N, C-alpha and C positions, 0 to 999 in steps of 0.2 A: 565455579559453575552450580548451576542447580543439577543436581545427580535427577536422572527420571525418574525413580521410585518419591523425590519430594516433589515433581514437578504432578504428577498423576498423585497423593495423596491432596496438595492444596485444591487441584480442579474439581476432587472431588467431594472433600469435606466442607468445599465453599458454596460449592456452585449446588452442594444437594441433589445434583441428579448425575445419571451415570454418563461418562466420555462416551461416544461414539465415535466406529473408525471415520473420518473425513471420507469425505462421498457420501455415506448411508442416510438413507430415505430421500432420495432423488427424487422427485416424479417421474411416474411412468410416465409410458407417452397419449401425448394429445393432451395431458395437464397444461396450464402453466402455472410458471415457479419463478424463485428470487434468487435471487443473492444480493450482497452487500460489499462496499467498496469504499477506503480510505485512505489517506498516510499521514507522515508528521505527526504525533500525537510527543511530541518531545513538548518542554515547558509545562504543560499544563495538563496534556493528556491522563492522567490521574482522576485528576474532575469531569477533563471534557466524553473519555470511553465508557465509562461506566452510563453515561447519558448517552452516547451514541447504540453499547450493548442492549438500553432497555425496547430503545425504540426497532432496531435488529427484531430483539426478541417479539415482540408485537407485534410486526409483520411478517412474522414467520419464515424468512429469509433461510435458505438450505445449507447457507456458508457465510462468511464474515473474511475479506481475503483484507492486508497491512501492509500497503505501498512500500512501505521505512520509513526509515527515522522516529523510531522506538523512544529513544531519551538523546540527551544534548551532545554527552559526553565531551565535549571542549568546552564546559561547565555543566554547573548545577541545576536540574531541571530546579525553577522555582516550587513545582511539587510536590519536588520531594525532599528542599529545605522548608517547606509549611507543615510536612508528615508530620502527627502526635509523635511524640519522641525525637524531630528531630529536633521542634519549634528550638526557640533561646539556645543553639550553642552551630557554632561551626564546625561543619563536614568540611575534613580536607577530600580532595582529590581523588586520593587514592582509597578513602573510606565508598566512598559516590561512585567512584566505576567498579567497584568490585562486587557492588553490590546492584548497578543502576539498573542492567537485565531482568536480576530477579526481582528489581521492584517492577517491572513492564508487566512480566508475567503475573505478580500477586494482584496487582491491581488493575490492568487491561485486559489479558486473559484471560480471567478468572470470570469476570460478571457477563463472560458470554458463554456461561455455562458447560451445555453440550452440543452448542450448535460449535460446528466444524473449524476453525482457526486457521486462515493460509496466512503465512507471515512473508512478504522480503526484504529485500538487505538495499538502506539507503546512503549515502555519502557518508553519512553522521553515526554510523557503524564502524566504518574503517579510518573513524580518528586515531591515528598514534596515541595509548597502545596498542586499541581497541585492531582486528585483523579480520580477516573473511573465514581463517581458518577456527579463531575464537567467539565467532557469529555461530557455525557450524557445528563447533563444539556445546554448544547453549542452547541451541533451537535445533538440535537432530530430533527430540520427539517431534515435531512437525515437519520439520524435510523430509523425517525418514518415516512418517503417517502410512498409515496401511497405504492408502487409494496413491500418494506418490509413488511407492518401496512398488507396490503391483503395476500403475503408470510405466516408470520409469524399467521395471523389467521385462515388461511387457515389450516395450521399443525397443530393446537390448539383453540378454538375459546374462550375458558375460558384467554390464554396467552394477559394479555393487557401491556406489560413490556414492555418497551423500553431493550437493553441489546447491549454487545459491540461486538455481535455475535450473527451473523444469515445471509440468505441466501435468494436465488430468485433464480428461474428457468428461461429461456431464452432459447425458441426454444431447446427441449431436450439438452439442458446442467444446471445442477446443479452449481452455485455460493456459494462458501460457505467460508463464511467472518470467519476467528477465533481469540480468543484470547486470545495473551500471550504476554501481552505488559509484567509484570512483574512473577517475578520467581515461582511464586505457583502456576502460570500457564502450564497448563491447568486443573482447578482448579476438584471435581466429577461432581456438578452441566452440565459444558461445555460438558466435557467427555460425558457425559447419555443424552445429547441434541443431540450432535456430532452421536455417536455410532448407537444413532432409525435411525436418517435423513439416515447416509450409509446402514442402512441394509433396510430401505424403499426403497432408491434407487437402490440398491443390487436387490432387483426383482421387480423393475417399470418397465415393459421393452421400455416406453416412456423416458424413460434416458436413454442414449444416454453416457455421458461423468459429472466428476465431474472436477469439477475447485476447488483448493481449495488454498486460501491464506491465509494470518499472515503475524506478524511481525519478528518474529525470528524463521530460517528456523529449521527447526525438527531436533532432533538427529542424530551425526553422520554422518554429513554434512563436504563436502570440507571445509565449516566454521566453521569449529567445534568448536571454540578458539572463536565464537562469536554467539550462534545459542541455542537450548532450553537446549543445554550441560552445560550452564552456572552456570543449579541449578539440586539438585539432581532431586524434584519435576518437573520437563521442563523435565530431562531425560528420567525416568520413563513413564510420560505421553504423553509426544512427540512421543518415539519409541510403543507407543500403539497407538495415531491415527497413524501413519507411518502402522502399522501390519495391522488394517483396511482400509487403503486405498490399499493395496497393496491385499486384498482377496477381493476388490471389482474389483482391474483392474485383476485379477488371476484366480477368481472362479466365479466370477460376470462378466466376461468377459466387463467392463466399461474401458472406458479412464480414464484416470488420470492424472492431470496434477497438479507440486503444485508448489506454488508461494509466495517467500521471498522479506524481504529488509533483514533491520536492518545494514546489514555490506556493506558499501557504495563505491560500484563494484558490474559490471553486471558478472554473469554465468548463464551459459549455461553445466546443466549436476553434478549439483552439492554435489548430492546422487552418486557416483558413486567413491566409496568408499570403501578397503577391508570386511568392518566392511558389508553395507546391499547385501553386494557379496554373503557372505556368514552369511545373515541370514536372504534370503527368494530375494531380489532381488532388484534392483536396479530401482527407481520410477524417469519419469522424472523430472526434479526438477529445477527452476531459480531461482535466487539474482537479486535485481531488483532496487539498495538501490541508484540511482544516478538523484535526481530528484531537486540537489541541494545540498546535508551535507554537508561535507569535507570530501576529497575522500581520501582511503586507501591501501595499500598497500595489495596486491594479495597474498593470505594464499601460504606455499609454495608446498602446494598437487594441485595448481590450475591448473601445468599440467597436471594435470587427471578430469580434464573436458572436456567439448565438445570447451569453447567457453570462455574467460575470457580477461576481460578490467579493468584495473583502468582510473585513470584521466582523464575521461570522464562523460560526463551527456546524457541522455534519460530516453527509454521507452520503453517496450518489444510492439509493437503492433500485436495483435492475432488474427489470422481468421478464419472463424471455416466453415468450412462446410457443408452440405449439411447431412453428415452423422453421425456428430457432432461432426468431430477430428478436432483439432486446431493445428497450423501452430504458433510460435511466430518467430518476427525478431525485430532483438535492432534496434530503430530509436535513430541512435544520434543526437542530437542541439548543434548548436556551437554559436558562439559571436553573427556570422551576423542571427542568427533566432530570436534574442531579439524585441521585439517591439518597437518602437521607442517610445513611449510615458512610456517606463520603462526603455530607455536610459535616459530618460529628467528627470525622477522621483530619478534615482538612479546614475544619471552623468556614461559618457562613462567609467570613468576611472576605476569608481566602478566594471563598468561590467565586464571591459578587466581584471581586478582582478579578479572578481568572476570565469571568466576562467582559469585565465594562474595560479593562485597560493592558491584555494581556495582548499591547498592538504598538508596529512601530512603525508611525505615518511616512519616516524616511527612507523603510528597509524598501526599494524597490528587488524587484529582482535583478537587473540588474547590481544593484550593492549592497546584496548581502553577502555578507564576513565568510559564510560556509562555502563560499565557492572557491575559495581558498582550499580551502581542505582536498584531503587528495582526490 
């Protein structure tokens, strides 16, 4: 596992910039500001994420939020196999799993320099032998960052435990990061924490907006076959969370936006389904699993979404207005956006392969083999 001093040294040395506390630099009242979000950077994320980072930095986003699936873990990521030093030799799974999360930090976090980086957990983070406990140990510097620690203790001064679910408030917006990486989630403890938080937000006039991010999409979405519908526990608890958010929107008049990845495509309007139209209403929802993972075919009902694309890489750039409403723009990155240093490290041939061939037209959300993971 990566030690704290090593991680911070790598960040400082490679970025050439100071590492700011997360949340630092958020604009004062009345200004428009931006944040960035995407997920699923396994397979070719070491090539794609630096390109995303370049655009995020150019757009002056206040932070980047990763929604999980950092590395494949069930097999060796193609980018790791083609990295200088690994080409031409066969990595063992034990070698790969020992260093895969270190690789994520070095190749995917470091390119963001001083931009705060929030990390969520995906189902590939709990593929055996990996566990939540190992994830917390590896990413404790991010899960225990100053802004998350201060928020956690403000909520409960006795709560000193790092968790894979958390939240932070930025200028009237509550960002809620949930953990549905395994099929038993959301469990009772996380639900109790979430529902107390939503009740507080609903009663707090200073909180205008809830932006809720997770790995798997909430149930009954257009991506039904690759979502929390993968398990009975996920279906039931996910419907409950959806209902809580719907009440916050309709009864408490909060702006609510729901973000997920897991499915390897871009979609705007993922809850525009018959189920939610007849069970209370549709929430604004996006799927943004486009940070390097093998691209999948769109589901059959993608025509019901506001927008949907596959065989693309990119991220959501969110612009928060003075009234805390948020607009989302899909920012595509292409081969020309990959930094020269990444080209050299992975070779132009592999970079080209990543953009042209890292797709599986036969893999629909309902057929993805990773649905068999915990």
